[in-house]
C-alpha positions as CSV (number, residue, x, y, z in Angstrom):
1,X,0.5,0.0,0.3
2,X,1.4,3.2,-0.8
3,X,2.6,5.5,2.4
4,X,0.5,9.0,2.1
5,X,2.4,12.2,2.2
6,X,3.0,13.1,6.0
7,X,4.5,16.8,5.4
8,X,4.0,18.0,2.0
9,X,1.6,15.5,-0.5
10,X,2.2,15.7,-4.3
11,X,0.6,14.4,-7.5
12,X,1.2,14.3,-11.1
13,X,-1.4,13.7,-14.2
14,X,-0.6,13.5,-18.2
15,X,-2.6,13.8,-21.2
16,X,-2.5,12.7,-24.4
17,X,-5.5,14.5,-25.8
18,X,-5.3,15.5,-29.8
19,X,-6.9,18.8,-28.9
20,X,-4.3,21.3,-26.4
21,X,-7.9,23.0,-24.2
22,X,-8.2,19.3,-23.2
23,X,-5.0,18.1,-22.7
24,X,-4.4,21.1,-20.6
25,X,-7.6,20.4,-18.4
26,X,-6.6,16.8,-18.5
27,X,-3.4,16.8,-17.4
28,X,-4.5,18.7,-14.1
29,X,-7.4,17.0,-13.5
30,X,-5.7,13.8,-13.1
31,X,-2.4,15.1,-11.3
32,X,-5.1,16.6,-8.5
33,X,-6.5,13.3,-8.4
34,X,-3.1,11.1,-7.5
35,X,-2.7,14.7,-5.0
36,X,-5.8,13.4,-3.1
37,X,-4.9,9.9,-3.5
38,X,-1.6,11.2,-1.2
39,X,-4.0,13.2,1.4
40,X,-3.4,16.8,-0.5
41,X,-6.7,19.0,-1.0
42,X,-5.8,22.5,-2.1
43,X,-2.1,22.3,-4.5
44,X,0.1,25.6,-3.9
45,X,2.6,25.3,-6.9
46,X,3.0,23.5,-10.0
47,X,4.4,22.7,-12.5
48,X,4.1,21.3,-16.0
49,X,5.6,20.3,-19.1
50,X,3.9,19.3,-22.6
51,X,5.4,18.2,-26.0
52,X,6.5,21.3,-28.1
53,X,5.9,19.7,-31.3
54,X,2.1,18.4,-30.7
55,X,1.5,21.7,-28.3
56,X,3.2,23.9,-28.7
57,X,3.3,23.6,-32.9
58,X,2.4,27.6,-33.2
59,X,2.0,30.2,-30.8
60,X,-2.2,29.6,-30.7
61,X,-1.6,26.1,-29.9
62,X,0.2,27.1,-26.9
63,X,-1.3,29.4,-26.0
64,X,-4.8,27.6,-25.7
65,X,-2.6,25.1,-24.0
66,X,-1.6,27.2,-20.7
67,X,-4.7,28.9,-21.1
68,X,-6.3,25.8,-20.3
69,X,-4.5,24.7,-17.8
70,X,-4.2,27.8,-16.1
71,X,-7.7,27.3,-15.4
72,X,-8.2,24.2,-14.3
73,X,-5.4,25.5,-12.0
74,X,-7.1,28.4,-10.4
75,X,-10.6,26.5,-10.1
76,X,-8.3,24.7,-7.4
77,X,-6.3,27.6,-6.1
78,X,-7.0,30.7,-7.1
79,X,-4.2,31.7,-5.8
80,X,-1.7,28.7,-6.8
81,X,1.9,29.5,-8.9
82,X,3.3,27.7,-11.8
83,X,6.0,27.4,-14.2
84,X,6.2,25.1,-17.3
85,X,8.0,25.3,-21.0
86,X,7.6,22.9,-24.3
87,X,9.8,19.9,-24.1
88,X,10.8,17.1,-26.8
89,X,9.4,14.5,-24.3
90,X,7.9,13.8,-20.9
91,X,9.3,12.0,-17.6
92,X,6.8,11.0,-14.7
93,X,5.3,8.1,-12.9
94,X,3.7,6.9,-16.6
95,X,7.4,6.6,-18.0
96,X,9.0,8.1,-20.5
97,X,6.4,9.5,-23.2
98,X,6.3,12.1,-26.0
99,X,3.2,14.1,-27.6
100,X,1.9,14.3,-23.6
101,X,1.5,16.6,-21.5
102,X,2.5,15.6,-17.7
103,X,1.7,18.3,-14.1
104,X,2.9,18.4,-11.0
105,X,1.3,19.6,-8.1
106,X,2.4,20.3,-4.4
107,X,0.6,21.1,-1.0
108,X,2.6,22.3,1.4
109,X,2.6,24.1,4.6
110,X,6.5,23.7,4.9
111,X,7.4,24.6,1.6
112,X,7.0,27.7,-0.1
113,X,7.5,29.1,-3.7
114,X,8.0,32.3,-5.9
115,X,7.6,32.8,-9.4
116,X,9.5,35.1,-12.0
117,X,9.9,35.7,-15.3
118,X,12.7,37.5,-17.9
119,X,12.4,38.6,-21.2
120,X,13.5,39.5,-24.5
121,X,16.7,36.3,-23.6
122,X,18.2,37.2,-27.0
123,X,19.0,40.3,-26.8
124,X,20.1,40.9,-23.4
125,X,20.0,37.3,-21.9
126,X,21.6,38.7,-18.0
127,X,19.8,41.3,-17.8
128,X,16.8,38.4,-18.4
129,X,18.5,36.0,-15.9
130,X,18.5,39.0,-12.9
131,X,15.3,40.1,-14.1
132,X,13.6,36.5,-13.5
133,X,16.1,35.7,-10.3
134,X,14.6,38.8,-8.2
135,X,11.2,38.9,-9.5
136,X,10.7,35.1,-8.2
137,X,12.9,35.8,-4.9
138,X,11.2,38.9,-4.5
139,X,7.5,37.0,-4.7
140,X,9.0,34.4,-2.2
141,X,6.1,35.3,1.4
142,X,7.8,32.3,4.0
143,X,5.7,31.9,6.6
144,X,6.5,34.1,10.5
145,X,6.0,30.5,12.4
146,X,6.7,27.9,11.5
147,X,9.9,27.9,9.6
148,X,11.9,30.0,11.8
149,X,10.4,27.5,14.3
150,X,11.3,24.2,12.4
151,X,15.3,26.2,12.3
152,X,15.4,27.1,15.3
153,X,14.8,23.0,16.7
154,X,17.1,22.4,13.8
155,X,19.6,24.6,15.5
156,X,19.0,23.7,18.5
157,X,18.8,19.8,18.3
158,X,21.6,19.7,15.5
159,X,25.1,20.4,15.6
160,X,26.9,23.3,13.5
161,X,28.2,20.3,11.0
162,X,25.0,18.4,10.4
163,X,23.0,22.4,10.2
164,X,25.1,23.6,7.4
165,X,24.3,21.0,4.7
166,X,20.5,22.0,4.5
167,X,20.0,24.6,2.3
168,X,17.3,27.6,2.9
169,X,17.1,28.4,-1.1
170,X,16.9,27.2,-3.8
171,X,15.9,27.4,-7.3
172,X,14.5,26.0,-10.6
173,X,14.5,27.5,-13.8
174,X,13.1,27.0,-17.6
175,X,14.6,28.6,-19.5
176,X,14.3,29.2,-24.2
177,X,16.1,26.7,-25.7
178,X,18.0,26.5,-28.5
179,X,16.9,25.9,-32.3
180,X,18.6,25.3,-35.9
181,X,18.8,29.2,-36.3
182,X,19.2,30.5,-32.6
183,X,21.0,29.4,-29.2
184,X,19.5,29.8,-26.6
185,X,22.1,31.7,-24.3
186,X,21.6,29.9,-21.3
187,X,25.1,30.9,-20.0
188,X,24.8,34.3,-19.9
189,X,20.8,33.4,-18.4
190,X,22.7,31.6,-15.8
191,X,25.6,34.2,-15.1
192,X,22.5,36.6,-14.5
193,X,20.8,34.6,-11.9
194,X,23.9,33.7,-10.5
195,X,24.7,37.2,-10.3
196,X,21.7,37.8,-7.9
197,X,22.4,34.2,-6.1
198,X,26.0,33.2,-5.8
199,X,26.7,29.9,-7.6
200,X,27.0,28.6,-3.8
201,X,22.8,28.0,-4.3
202,X,21.2,25.1,-5.9
203,X,20.7,26.2,-9.0
204,X,18.6,23.1,-11.4
205,X,16.9,22.9,-14.5
206,X,16.5,22.7,-18.2
207,X,16.0,24.3,-21.6
208,X,12.3,24.9,-23.4
209,X,13.0,22.5,-26.5
210,X,10.7,20.5,-29.4
211,X,11.0,17.5,-30.9
212,X,12.2,19.5,-33.9
213,X,14.4,22.2,-32.7
214,X,12.6,24.7,-34.5
215,X,10.6,26.5,-31.5
216,X,9.9,26.6,-27.4
217,X,8.1,28.0,-25.5
218,X,8.1,29.5,-21.5
219,X,4.5,29.6,-19.0
220,X,4.2,30.7,-15.8
221,X,1.2,31.4,-14.0
222,X,-0.9,31.6,-17.9
223,X,0.9,34.0,-20.0
224,X,3.0,32.0,-23.0
225,X,6.7,33.9,-23.8
226,X,9.5,32.5,-26.6
227,X,12.3,34.2,-25.6
228,X,11.7,34.5,-21.9
229,X,13.6,32.7,-18.9
230,X,11.1,31.6,-15.9
231,X,12.2,31.3,-12.2
232,X,10.5,29.3,-9.3
233,X,12.5,30.1,-5.9
234,X,11.7,27.4,-3.3
235,X,12.1,28.3,0.4
236,X,11.4,26.1,4.2
237,X,11.8,23.4,6.3
238,X,12.2,20.5,4.0
239,X,14.8,18.2,3.2
240,X,16.0,18.8,-0.6
241,X,19.1,17.6,-2.3
242,X,21.1,18.3,-5.9
243,X,23.3,15.7,-8.1
244,X,23.7,15.7,-11.6
245,X,25.7,13.5,-14.0
246,X,26.7,12.8,-17.9
247,X,27.9,9.3,-19.7
248,X,31.7,10.9,-20.4
249,X,34.7,10.3,-18.5
250,X,38.2,12.3,-20.0
251,X,40.7,11.4,-22.4
252,X,44.5,12.4,-22.4
253,X,43.8,15.3,-25.5
254,X,42.6,18.6,-24.7
255,X,42.9,21.2,-26.7
256,X,43.9,25.3,-25.8
257,X,41.6,28.0,-27.7
258,X,44.0,30.6,-28.9
259,X,41.6,33.0,-31.0
260,X,37.2,33.3,-30.0
261,X,35.0,36.3,-30.3
262,X,32.2,34.9,-28.1
263,X,30.4,31.4,-29.3
264,X,33.1,31.1,-32.6
265,X,36.0,30.0,-31.8
266,X,38.7,30.4,-34.4
267,X,42.0,28.9,-33.7
268,X,42.7,25.2,-31.0
269,X,46.4,25.3,-30.5
270,X,47.2,28.0,-33.4
271,X,45.5,26.0,-36.0
272,X,42.4,26.1,-37.7
273,X,39.7,25.3,-35.1
274,X,37.3,22.8,-37.4
275,X,40.4,20.9,-38.9
276,X,41.7,21.0,-34.7
277,X,39.1,18.8,-33.4
278,X,39.4,16.7,-36.5
279,X,42.6,15.4,-35.1
280,X,41.1,15.3,-31.8
281,X,38.2,13.2,-33.0
282,X,41.0,10.7,-35.3
283,X,39.8,11.8,-38.4
284,X,40.7,14.2,-41.2
285,X,38.8,17.3,-42.0
286,X,36.9,16.0,-44.8
287,X,36.4,12.7,-43.4
288,X,34.7,14.5,-40.6
289,X,32.5,16.9,-43.0
290,X,31.7,13.5,-46.2
291,X,29.0,12.6,-45.3
292,X,29.4,9.5,-47.9
293,X,32.3,8.4,-46.0
294,X,31.5,5.8,-43.4
295,X,33.3,4.9,-39.9
296,X,33.5,1.8,-38.0
297,X,32.2,3.6,-35.2
298,X,28.8,5.0,-37.2
299,X,27.4,1.8,-37.9
300,X,26.8,1.3,-34.2
301,X,23.1,1.4,-33.4
302,X,24.2,4.5,-31.1
303,X,25.6,6.2,-34.0
304,X,22.5,5.3,-36.8
305,X,20.0,6.7,-34.2
306,X,21.8,9.8,-34.1
307,X,21.9,10.2,-37.8
308,X,18.7,9.0,-37.7
309,X,17.2,12.2,-36.1
310,X,20.0,15.1,-37.3
311,X,19.1,13.9,-40.7
312,X,15.5,15.5,-40.5
313,X,16.8,18.6,-39.2
314,X,20.4,19.6,-40.2
315,X,22.2,20.2,-43.4
316,X,24.6,17.0,-44.6
317,X,27.5,18.3,-43.1
318,X,26.7,19.6,-39.9
319,X,24.1,15.6,-39.3
320,X,28.4,14.1,-39.7
321,X,29.9,16.7,-37.6
322,X,27.1,16.2,-34.5
323,X,27.5,12.5,-35.0
324,X,30.9,12.3,-34.3
325,X,30.8,15.2,-31.8
326,X,28.3,13.5,-29.4
327,X,30.4,10.5,-28.9
328,X,33.4,12.5,-28.7
329,X,32.5,16.1,-26.9
330,X,34.5,18.5,-26.4
331,X,34.1,19.8,-22.7
332,X,35.6,23.1,-19.7
333,X,36.9,21.6,-16.7
334,X,35.2,23.2,-13.5
335,X,37.6,24.2,-10.6
336,X,36.2,21.4,-8.6
337,X,37.6,18.6,-11.8
338,X,33.9,18.4,-13.3
339,X,33.4,18.2,-17.0
340,X,30.8,20.5,-18.6
341,X,30.0,19.5,-22.4
342,X,30.1,22.9,-24.8
343,X,27.8,22.1,-27.5
344,X,28.5,23.0,-31.2
345,X,25.8,24.6,-33.9
346,X,27.8,25.3,-37.3
347,X,31.2,23.6,-38.3
348,X,33.3,24.7,-40.7
349,X,37.9,24.4,-41.5
350,X,38.5,27.2,-39.8
351,X,35.3,28.1,-36.7
352,X,33.5,26.4,-34.6
353,X,30.4,28.0,-33.1
354,X,29.0,26.8,-29.6
355,X,25.9,27.8,-28.6
356,X,27.6,28.7,-25.5
357,X,30.4,31.6,-25.4
358,X,34.2,30.1,-25.6
359,X,36.8,32.9,-23.9
360,X,40.4,32.5,-25.6
361,X,42.8,30.6,-23.2
362,X,39.9,28.4,-22.3
363,X,41.0,24.7,-22.0
364,X,38.8,22.3,-23.9
365,X,38.9,18.7,-23.3
366,X,38.0,15.1,-25.3
367,X,35.9,13.3,-23.7
368,X,34.8,10.0,-24.7
369,X,31.7,7.6,-24.0
370,X,31.4,5.4,-21.2
371,X,29.1,2.7,-21.8
372,X,27.7,1.6,-17.7
373,X,28.4,5.8,-17.2
374,X,25.8,6.5,-19.9
375,X,23.1,3.8,-18.6
376,X,23.9,4.7,-14.7
377,X,23.6,8.5,-14.6
378,X,19.9,9.5,-13.7
379,X,20.3,6.5,-11.1
380,X,23.8,7.8,-10.1
381,X,22.6,11.6,-10.3
382,X,19.7,10.9,-7.6
383,X,22.3,9.0,-5.3
384,X,24.5,11.7,-5.4
385,X,21.0,14.3,-4.7
386,X,20.1,11.4,-1.7
387,X,23.1,11.7,-0.3
388,X,23.2,15.4,0.1
389,X,19.7,15.8,1.1
390,X,20.6,13.0,3.7
391,X,17.4,11.2,2.8
392,X,17.2,7.5,2.2
393,X,14.0,8.0,0.4
394,X,13.1,10.8,-1.7
395,X,9.1,12.1,-2.0
396,X,9.6,14.5,-5.4
397,X,12.3,13.6,-7.7
398,X,12.9,15.9,-10.5
399,X,14.8,15.2,-13.3
400,X,15.9,17.5,-16.1
401,X,17.3,14.9,-18.7
402,X,19.0,15.9,-22.0
403,X,17.3,15.2,-25.2
404,X,21.1,13.5,-26.9
405,X,21.6,11.2,-23.8
406,X,17.7,9.7,-25.6
407,X,19.6,9.7,-28.4
408,X,22.6,7.9,-27.0
409,X,21.0,5.1,-25.2
410,X,17.6,4.7,-26.8
411,X,14.4,5.6,-25.5
412,X,13.6,2.0,-25.2
413,X,16.1,1.8,-22.7
414,X,15.9,5.4,-21.0
415,X,12.3,4.0,-20.7
416,X,13.7,1.0,-18.5
417,X,15.4,3.4,-16.5
418,X,13.1,5.4,-14.9
419,X,10.6,1.7,-14.5
420,X,13.6,1.2,-12.9
421,X,13.7,4.4,-10.4
422,X,10.0,3.8,-9.8
423,X,10.5,0.5,-8.9
424,X,12.6,1.4,-6.1
425,X,10.7,4.4,-5.0
426,X,7.3,3.5,-5.1
427,X,5.9,6.5,-2.7
428,X,8.3,9.2,-4.8
429,X,6.7,11.4,-7.6
430,X,9.8,11.4,-10.6
431,X,8.8,14.4,-12.5
432,X,11.3,16.0,-15.8
433,X,11.5,16.3,-19.3
434,X,14.5,16.3,-22.1
435,X,15.4,18.8,-22.2
436,X,17.7,21.9,-24.5
437,X,20.6,22.3,-22.1
438,X,21.0,21.6,-18.6
439,X,21.7,23.9,-14.9
440,X,23.1,21.7,-12.6
441,X,24.4,22.2,-9.2
442,X,26.3,19.5,-6.7
443,X,27.6,20.1,-3.3
444,X,31.5,19.5,-3.8
445,X,31.1,21.6,-7.4
446,X,29.0,24.4,-7.8
447,X,26.0,25.8,-10.1
448,X,26.7,25.8,-13.8
449,X,25.2,25.2,-17.4
450,X,25.9,21.1,-18.9
451,X,24.6,19.5,-21.5
452,X,24.1,15.8,-22.9
453,X,23.7,15.4,-19.0
454,X,21.0,14.6,-16.1
455,X,20.4,17.2,-13.6
456,X,18.3,15.6,-10.4
457,X,16.8,18.0,-7.4
458,X,15.0,15.6,-4.5
459,X,12.7,16.9,-2.1
460,X,12.3,14.2,1.0
461,X,8.9,14.4,3.1
462,X,11.2,14.9,6.4
463,X,12.1,18.4,8.0
464,X,15.7,19.5,9.0
465,X,14.8,18.3,12.5
466,X,14.9,15.2,11.6
């Protein structure tokens, strides 16, 4: 028998309805049914994800979806706060789904949230990040009695070495993701957010996207944006923890950026960037971009999936490059020794254009796939987050899982992984989406931007006093 929530109640719902208005209402309705089964009555905040290709085809269809969600939510609680975005795949207790809409409802007097939005991400991404973070924090209204009392009891009962592990504040961020024509500029959005919060505050989340890299949308309290970042700031007396992983390991190959401008790298080790990357990948530049050339590793199931995906979306030259790059990515290494993949958008012999800024003198390391780490990334991220929170069992698992990972391991394998997580955590709510870039955090590292990664946050049904 499923254990009811004690300090926090949550439910997740889903819809596959063709009509966007019907899908919005149904995902909220089924989430509320699950919330009631968990002992809840009146949700205080919600998060909603939906298929970009199905419900975000254009401004009209996504507006109908968001308006129907907002109407259904306000029937449950006129003061509810909520955020959401379009996705390239949804993750929940219903498994790994595509062409669906999922809704998470949460009720607890021990957790409090504020939401904010920053517009014009493409024009001024840093300002958008600053605005969204400030709005969310200013809208945060912690109660004056329960949370302070819980923190007082924790200080009284526990040693400083224990209390220092708990987070007073953390944040979920959903920012505009890349399309075939434009980068998401999430690195610059993040810089704006970090200028408000600092990098020691857990920031997790992902970039909105759709299945075709055409357009994507962000939602907040019934409003729709296509070039914005939305934030949900959290505080309270419940245990929470964070972690991330990816499926890559270091190699002995690296290059120094000797000339760059913004997102475009011209020289690696003094050589044309495209040529130098080809050397690091073990092929010639002509092989790197020649669609007719076949390599041994291109014949693997992994590469066939990647080629099929990008063949529908990219010119042949870029499709071949991305096929090779996802198996041999370039990454920066942070001061704590963790690698963060940097994603390219364009390739020429004399430059590579990335979705993030790459300053001169940056060291770019070539990584390679580790099959075990690749498959275990979701589970390992949860283990890291649970340890961070000092929890044995989670109440809610928030998962922001890069779309490219689904190409690496296959949708079927990811479905199996999520089912295993659900089975191992029968009382937990699983909720997330396949992203176009991730906001990542871990205690022994720092807040940063990831790609081809899994970013996880867990919330426990335990007070910090326990």
